KOLNUFI-346405 format. One record per residue (C-alpha): residue in one letter; x, y, z. Coordinates in nm, 2 decimals. Last residue first. Layout:
// KOLNUFI-346405
<r = a, x = X, y = Y, z = Z>;
...
***
This chain:
// KOLNUFI-346405
<r = x, x = -0.05, y = -2.96, z = -2.34>;
<r = x, x = -0.25, y = -2.93, z = -2.05>;
<r = x, x = -0.56, y = -3.11, z = -2.05>;
<r = x, x = -0.52, y = -3.32, z = -1.74>;
<r = x, x = -0.43, y = -3.04, z = -1.54>;
<r = x, x = -0.17, y = -3.09, z = -1.24>;
<r = x, x = -0.32, y = -2.95, z = -0.88>;
<r = x, x = -0.37, y = -2.65, z = -0.75>;
<r = x, x = -0.50, y = -2.47, z = -0.45>;
<r = x, x = -0.27, y = -2.68, z = -0.13>;
<r = x, x = 0.07, y = -2.63, z = -0.40>;
<r = x, x = -0.01, y = -2.23, z = -0.47>;
<r = x, x = -0.03, y = -2.20, z = -0.06>;
<r = x, x = 0.28, y = -2.41, z = 0.01>;
<r = x, x = 0.46, y = -2.20, z = -0.27>;
<r = x, x = 0.38, y = -1.85, z = -0.10>;
<r = x, x = 0.49, y = -1.97, z = 0.20>;
<r = x, x = 0.78, y = -2.04, z = 0.08>;
<r = x, x = 0.84, y = -1.73, z = -0.07>;
<r = x, x = 0.74, y = -1.55, z = 0.22>;
<r = x, x = 1.00, y = -1.68, z = 0.42>;
<r = x, x = 1.30, y = -1.60, z = 0.20>;
<r = x, x = 1.48, y = -1.92, z = 0.07>;
<r = x, x = 1.82, y = -2.03, z = 0.08>;
<r = x, x = 2.01, y = -2.32, z = -0.09>;
<r = x, x = 2.05, y = -2.69, z = -0.13>;
<r = x, x = 1.73, y = -2.81, z = 0.03>;
<r = x, x = 1.63, y = -2.47, z = 0.23>;
<r = x, x = 1.82, y = -2.29, z = 0.47>;
<r = x, x = 1.56, y = -1.97, z = 0.56>;
<r = x, x = 1.76, y = -1.67, z = 0.43>;
<r = x, x = 1.52, y = -1.36, z = 0.35>;
<r = x, x = 1.38, y = -1.36, z = 0.71>;
<r = x, x = 1.09, y = -1.19, z = 0.87>;
<r = x, x = 1.16, y = -1.20, z = 1.23>;
<r = x, x = 1.47, y = -0.96, z = 1.16>;
<r = x, x = 1.25, y = -0.71, z = 1.02>;
<r = x, x = 1.07, y = -0.57, z = 1.33>;
<r = x, x = 0.88, y = -0.31, z = 1.23>;
<r = x, x = 0.91, y = -0.26, z = 0.87>;
<r = x, x = 0.90, y = -0.62, z = 0.83>;
<r = x, x = 0.56, y = -0.74, z = 1.00>;
<r = x, x = 0.38, y = -0.49, z = 0.79>;
<r = x, x = 0.54, y = -0.59, z = 0.47>;
<r = x, x = 0.44, y = -0.92, z = 0.60>;
<r = x, x = 0.08, y = -0.87, z = 0.60>;
<r = x, x = 0.11, y = -0.69, z = 0.27>;
<r = x, x = 0.25, y = -0.94, z = 0.11>;
<r = x, x = 0.06, y = -1.19, z = 0.30>;
<r = x, x = -0.30, y = -1.03, z = 0.25>;
<r = x, x = -0.20, y = -1.00, z = -0.13>;
<r = x, x = -0.09, y = -1.35, z = -0.16>;
<r = x, x = -0.46, y = -1.51, z = -0.03>;
<r = x, x = -0.68, y = -1.23, z = -0.22>;
<r = x, x = -0.55, y = -1.27, z = -0.52>;
<r = x, x = -0.53, y = -1.68, z = -0.51>;
<r = x, x = -0.87, y = -1.65, z = -0.41>;
<r = x, x = -0.93, y = -1.44, z = -0.69>;
<r = x, x = -0.79, y = -1.72, z = -0.94>;
<r = x, x = -1.07, y = -1.88, z = -0.83>;
<r = x, x = -1.10, y = -2.25, z = -0.62>;
<r = x, x = -1.39, y = -2.47, z = -0.58>;
<r = x, x = -1.26, y = -2.80, z = -0.69>;
<r = x, x = -0.84, y = -2.73, z = -0.74>;
<r = x, x = -0.66, y = -2.48, z = -1.01>;
<r = x, x = -0.53, y = -2.60, z = -1.24>;
<r = x, x = -0.11, y = -2.67, z = -1.35>;
<r = x, x = 0.03, y = -2.77, z = -1.65>;
<r = x, x = 0.33, y = -2.57, z = -1.53>;
<r = x, x = 0.29, y = -2.25, z = -1.79>;
<r = x, x = -0.03, y = -2.26, z = -1.76>;
<r = x, x = -0.02, y = -2.18, z = -1.40>;
<r = x, x = 0.24, y = -1.92, z = -1.41>;
<r = x, x = 0.05, y = -1.79, z = -1.65>;
<r = x, x = -0.28, y = -1.79, z = -1.52>;
<r = x, x = -0.10, y = -1.65, z = -1.21>;
<r = x, x = 0.06, y = -1.38, z = -1.38>;
<r = x, x = -0.27, y = -1.23, z = -1.52>;
<r = x, x = -0.46, y = -1.25, z = -1.18>;
<r = x, x = -0.16, y = -0.98, z = -1.09>;
<r = x, x = -0.16, y = -0.72, z = -1.34>;
<r = x, x = -0.05, y = -0.65, z = -1.69>;
<r = x, x = -0.37, y = -0.46, z = -1.76>;
<r = x, x = -0.57, y = -0.42, z = -1.45>;
<r = x, x = -0.81, y = -0.73, z = -1.28>;
<r = x, x = -0.57, y = -0.78, z = -0.97>;
<r = x, x = -0.45, y = -0.44, z = -0.91>;
<r = x, x = -0.71, y = -0.27, z = -1.03>;
<r = x, x = -0.94, y = -0.47, z = -0.78>;
<r = x, x = -0.69, y = -0.37, z = -0.48>;
<r = x, x = -0.69, y = -0.03, z = -0.58>;
<r = x, x = -1.05, y = 0.00, z = -0.62>;
<r = x, x = -1.10, y = -0.17, z = -0.29>;
<r = x, x = -0.90, y = 0.07, z = -0.11>;
<r = x, x = -1.10, y = 0.43, z = -0.30>;
<r = x, x = -1.45, y = 0.25, z = -0.19>;
<r = x, x = -1.31, y = 0.22, z = 0.09>;
<r = x, x = -1.19, y = 0.59, z = 0.17>;
<r = x, x = -1.46, y = 0.70, z = 0.06>;
<r = x, x = -1.73, y = 0.49, z = 0.25>;
<r = x, x = -1.57, y = 0.57, z = 0.57>;
<r = x, x = -1.53, y = 0.31, z = 0.81>;
<r = x, x = -1.24, y = 0.26, z = 0.58>;
<r = x, x = -1.06, y = 0.50, z = 0.89>;
<r = x, x = -0.82, y = 0.27, z = 1.00>;
<r = x, x = -0.78, y = 0.07, z = 0.66>;
<r = x, x = -0.60, y = 0.47, z = 0.58>;
<r = x, x = -0.28, y = 0.44, z = 0.77>;
<r = x, x = -0.21, y = 0.03, z = 0.53>;
<r = x, x = -0.26, y = 0.26, z = 0.23>;
<r = x, x = 0.03, y = 0.50, z = 0.31>;
<r = x, x = 0.16, y = 0.19, z = 0.43>;
<r = x, x = 0.22, y = 0.06, z = 0.08>;
<r = x, x = 0.28, y = 0.40, z = -0.11>;
<r = x, x = 0.59, y = 0.43, z = 0.11>;
<r = x, x = 0.70, y = 0.16, z = -0.08>;
<r = x, x = 1.00, y = -0.05, z = 0.02>;
<r = x, x = 0.82, y = -0.35, z = 0.16>;
<r = x, x = 0.61, y = -0.40, z = -0.19>;
<r = x, x = 0.91, y = -0.39, z = -0.36>;
<r = x, x = 1.08, y = -0.62, z = -0.25>;
<r = x, x = 0.76, y = -0.86, z = -0.16>;
<r = x, x = 0.68, y = -0.83, z = -0.57>;
<r = x, x = 1.06, y = -0.95, z = -0.60>;
<r = x, x = 1.09, y = -1.20, z = -0.34>;
<r = x, x = 0.75, y = -1.35, z = -0.48>;
<r = x, x = 0.84, y = -1.36, z = -0.82>;
<r = x, x = 1.21, y = -1.54, z = -0.76>;
<r = x, x = 1.03, y = -1.78, z = -0.51>;
<r = x, x = 0.76, y = -1.85, z = -0.76>;
<r = x, x = 1.02, y = -1.91, z = -1.00>;
<r = x, x = 1.25, y = -2.05, z = -0.82>;
<r = x, x = 0.98, y = -2.32, z = -0.64>;
<r = x, x = 0.84, y = -2.43, z = -1.04>;
<r = x, x = 1.19, y = -2.51, z = -1.16>;
<r = x, x = 1.29, y = -2.38, z = -1.43>;
<r = x, x = 1.19, y = -2.50, z = -1.79>;
<r = x, x = 1.42, y = -2.74, z = -1.94>;
<r = x, x = 1.43, y = -2.63, z = -2.35>;
<r = x, x = 1.22, y = -2.81, z = -2.63>;
<r = x, x = 0.97, y = -2.60, z = -2.61>;
<r = x, x = 1.18, y = -2.29, z = -2.62>;
<r = x, x = 1.22, y = -2.05, z = -2.32>;
<r = x, x = 1.02, y = -1.74, z = -2.10>;
<r = x, x = 1.22, y = -1.65, z = -1.82>;
<r = x, x = 1.27, y = -1.30, z = -1.92>;
<r = x, x = 0.84, y = -1.28, z = -2.04>;
<r = x, x = 0.85, y = -1.38, z = -1.63>;
<r = x, x = 1.01, y = -1.05, z = -1.53>;
<r = x, x = 0.82, y = -0.87, z = -1.78>;
<r = x, x = 0.50, y = -0.97, z = -1.62>;
<r = x, x = 0.60, y = -0.90, z = -1.28>;
<r = x, x = 0.70, y = -0.53, z = -1.41>;
<r = x, x = 0.39, y = -0.43, z = -1.59>;
<r = x, x = 0.35, y = -0.12, z = -1.40>;
<r = x, x = 0.41, y = -0.23, z = -1.01>;
<r = x, x = 0.11, y = -0.12, z = -0.96>;
<r = x, x = 0.12, y = 0.08, z = -0.57>;
<r = x, x = 0.07, y = 0.47, z = -0.67>;
<r = x, x = -0.08, y = 0.44, z = -0.99>;
<r = x, x = -0.38, y = 0.24, z = -0.84>;
<r = x, x = -0.50, y = 0.54, z = -0.69>;
<r = x, x = -0.46, y = 0.59, z = -0.30>;
<r = x, x = -0.28, y = 0.86, z = -0.28>;
<r = x, x = -0.44, y = 1.05, z = -0.58>;
<r = x, x = -0.81, y = 0.97, z = -0.42>;
<r = x, x = -0.68, y = 1.10, z = -0.07>;
<r = x, x = -0.52, y = 1.36, z = -0.21>;
<r = x, x = -0.84, y = 1.50, z = -0.39>;
<r = x, x = -0.97, y = 1.43, z = -0.08>;
<r = x, x = -0.75, y = 1.61, z = 0.15>;
<r = x, x = -0.77, y = 1.91, z = -0.13>;
<r = x, x = -1.17, y = 1.95, z = -0.08>;
<r = x, x = -1.11, y = 1.96, z = 0.29>;
<r = x, x = -0.85, y = 2.20, z = 0.30>;
<r = x, x = -1.05, y = 2.48, z = 0.09>;
<r = x, x = -1.25, y = 2.45, z = -0.23>;
<r = x, x = -0.91, y = 2.40, z = -0.43>;
<r = x, x = -0.74, y = 2.53, z = -0.73>;
<r = x, x = -0.82, y = 2.88, z = -0.68>;
<r = x, x = -0.79, y = 2.84, z = -0.29>;
<r = x, x = -0.40, y = 2.75, z = -0.33>;
<r = x, x = -0.36, y = 3.06, z = -0.48>;
<r = x, x = -0.50, y = 3.21, z = -0.12>;
<r = x, x = -0.14, y = 3.11, z = 0.05>;
<r = x, x = 0.05, y = 3.33, z = -0.14>;
<r = x, x = 0.31, y = 3.16, z = -0.27>;
<r = x, x = 0.67, y = 3.28, z = -0.12>;
<r = x, x = 0.89, y = 3.52, z = -0.33>;
<r = x, x = 1.21, y = 3.30, z = -0.50>;
<r = x, x = 1.54, y = 3.32, z = -0.37>;
<r = x, x = 1.48, y = 3.11, z = -0.07>;
<r = x, x = 1.45, y = 2.82, z = -0.30>;
<r = x, x = 1.72, y = 2.59, z = -0.18>;
<r = x, x = 1.64, y = 2.23, z = -0.27>;
<r = x, x = 1.58, y = 1.98, z = 0.02>;
<r = x, x = 1.23, y = 1.89, z = 0.02>;
<r = x, x = 1.33, y = 1.83, z = -0.39>;
<r = x, x = 1.68, y = 1.65, z = -0.32>;
<r = x, x = 1.49, y = 1.41, z = -0.06>;
<r = x, x = 1.16, y = 1.38, z = -0.26>;
<r = x, x = 1.42, y = 1.24, z = -0.62>;
<r = x, x = 1.41, y = 0.90, z = -0.66>;
<r = x, x = 1.06, y = 0.84, z = -0.45>;
<r = x, x = 0.88, y = 1.09, z = -0.64>;
<r = x, x = 1.00, y = 1.01, z = -0.98>;
<r = x, x = 0.94, y = 0.64, z = -0.92>;
<r = x, x = 0.59, y = 0.78, z = -0.82>;
<r = x, x = 0.53, y = 0.96, z = -1.09>;
<r = x, x = 0.64, y = 0.70, z = -1.36>;
<r = x, x = 0.32, y = 0.49, z = -1.24>;
<r = x, x = 0.07, y = 0.76, z = -1.44>;
<r = x, x = 0.25, y = 1.06, z = -1.53>;
<r = x, x = 0.59, y = 1.23, z = -1.53>;
<r = x, x = 0.62, y = 1.62, z = -1.35>;
<r = x, x = 0.89, y = 1.81, z = -1.61>;
<r = x, x = 1.23, y = 1.86, z = -1.59>;
<r = x, x = 1.47, y = 2.17, z = -1.68>;
<r = x, x = 1.66, y = 2.05, z = -1.34>;
<r = x, x = 1.64, y = 2.43, z = -1.21>;
<r = x, x = 1.26, y = 2.49, z = -1.29>;
<r = x, x = 1.19, y = 2.15, z = -1.14>;
<r = x, x = 1.32, y = 2.23, z = -0.87>;
<r = x, x = 1.20, y = 2.63, z = -0.85>;
<r = x, x = 0.83, y = 2.41, z = -0.89>;
<r = x, x = 0.85, y = 2.17, z = -0.61>;
<r = x, x = 1.04, y = 2.40, z = -0.37>;
<r = x, x = 0.69, y = 2.66, z = -0.39>;
<r = x, x = 0.50, y = 2.29, z = -0.39>;
<r = x, x = 0.67, y = 2.25, z = -0.10>;
<r = x, x = 0.55, y = 2.57, z = 0.09>;
<r = x, x = 0.19, y = 2.52, z = -0.05>;
<r = x, x = 0.22, y = 2.20, z = 0.09>;
<r = x, x = 0.34, y = 2.30, z = 0.48>;
<r = x, x = 0.10, y = 2.53, z = 0.49>;
<r = x, x = -0.15, y = 2.34, z = 0.37>;
<r = x, x = -0.05, y = 2.08, z = 0.66>;
<r = x, x = -0.11, y = 1.71, z = 0.58>;
<r = x, x = -0.08, y = 1.59, z = 0.95>;
<r = x, x = -0.49, y = 1.58, z = 0.97>;
<r = x, x = -0.45, y = 1.33, z = 0.65>;
<r = x, x = -0.69, y = 1.06, z = 0.84>;
<r = x, x = -0.88, y = 1.29, z = 1.02>;
<r = x, x = -0.94, y = 1.54, z = 0.70>;
<r = x, x = -1.05, y = 1.24, z = 0.51>;
<r = x, x = -1.29, y = 1.06, z = 0.82>;
<r = x, x = -1.42, y = 1.38, z = 0.81>;
<r = x, x = -1.75, y = 1.21, z = 0.63>;
<r = x, x = -1.81, y = 0.98, z = 0.90>;
<r = x, x = -1.86, y = 0.59, z = 0.87>;
<r = x, x = -1.80, y = 0.40, z = 1.22>;
<r = x, x = -1.58, y = 0.15, z = 1.37>;
<r = x, x = -1.25, y = 0.31, z = 1.33>;
<r = x, x = -1.39, y = 0.59, z = 1.48>;
<r = x, x = -1.55, y = 0.44, z = 1.79>;
<r = x, x = -1.16, y = 0.25, z = 1.88>;
<r = x, x = -1.02, y = 0.61, z = 1.88>;
<r = x, x = -1.27, y = 0.77, z = 2.13>;
<r = x, x = -1.26, y = 0.42, z = 2.33>;
<r = x, x = -0.92, y = 0.37, z = 2.36>;
<r = x, x = -0.86, y = 0.75, z = 2.42>;
<r = x, x = -1.14, y = 0.71, z = 2.78>;
<r = x, x = -0.94, y = 0.42, z = 2.84>;
<r = x, x = -0.61, y = 0.66, z = 2.86>;
<r = x, x = -0.82, y = 0.91, z = 3.07>;
<r = x, x = -1.01, y = 0.67, z = 3.28>;
<r = x, x = -0.66, y = 0.54, z = 3.38>;
<r = x, x = -0.49, y = 0.85, z = 3.42>;
<r = x, x = -0.80, y = 0.92, z = 3.65>;
<r = x, x = -0.73, y = 0.61, z = 3.85>;
<r = x, x = -0.37, y = 0.66, z = 3.87>;
<r = x, x = -0.46, y = 0.99, z = 4.04>;
<r = x, x = -0.67, y = 0.86, z = 4.31>;
<r = x, x = -1.08, y = 0.87, z = 4.30>;
<r = x, x = -1.42, y = 0.99, z = 4.46>;
<r = x, x = -1.70, y = 0.96, z = 4.27>;
<r = x, x = -1.88, y = 1.23, z = 4.09>;
<r = x, x = -2.07, y = 1.44, z = 4.20>;
<r = x, x = -2.41, y = 1.46, z = 4.19>;
<r = x, x = -2.60, y = 1.73, z = 3.90>;
<r = x, x = -2.86, y = 1.95, z = 4.04>;
<r = x, x = -3.16, y = 1.89, z = 3.91>;
<r = x, x = -3.31, y = 1.69, z = 4.27>;
<r = x, x = -3.27, y = 2.07, z = 4.40>;
<r = x, x = -3.02, y = 2.05, z = 4.72>;
***
């Protein structure tokens, strides 16, 4: 036998081959997660088949025509999609001609270009923003200076529960979490980061809510702590608990017995974090 001929592999049983294949699959998946790759956008959205999208375009177009509606813009579109998704996907459009797949190539330079644009839309702040809902809730709680304000624990509980309910019931939350596996891609990572930054610093967003709560209760952050630290821990808690709630709802309790009423576990955690991160402000009015 020539020296350059490949040697046979060591003998193995079927059970060993099975384990080797599963381990090899784990190696492939973990490696894709760890490295940057220009194909990550296509991998993340590989389940979004172009033919299915084109067929859904037809249903959407006919639905809008039949109901005399137009697509809303911004955060309103996300809410509209959630409210109308089932009706659109079930809408009967068989009486109309199919859209030729080639038409899609007149607006996108191929399927990869479509997926790149779709990724940007899926991870945009419009998909995850509360559209000022928390600020409106805080405004509704505003009282005259001589009135007794609600206890801070009640405000934290209500605002925390409001945000958690919104996040855990939003498809966008889990689409975003699904993209994290491919955040080795600079493109996906930058889109995810932009969404977080907009959520923190955008108009009527979370840092403003936090600051208004602190000011309203005469609190300040302890030395060395920044509002961004609060945002990071609250955001991480909300996303993590949304993940946990989706797969094991019973472990994320909304009815923890607490004093003379029940509280949610997430609101109790948020209140504890706020208490640890803040102190009375001696200069507060």
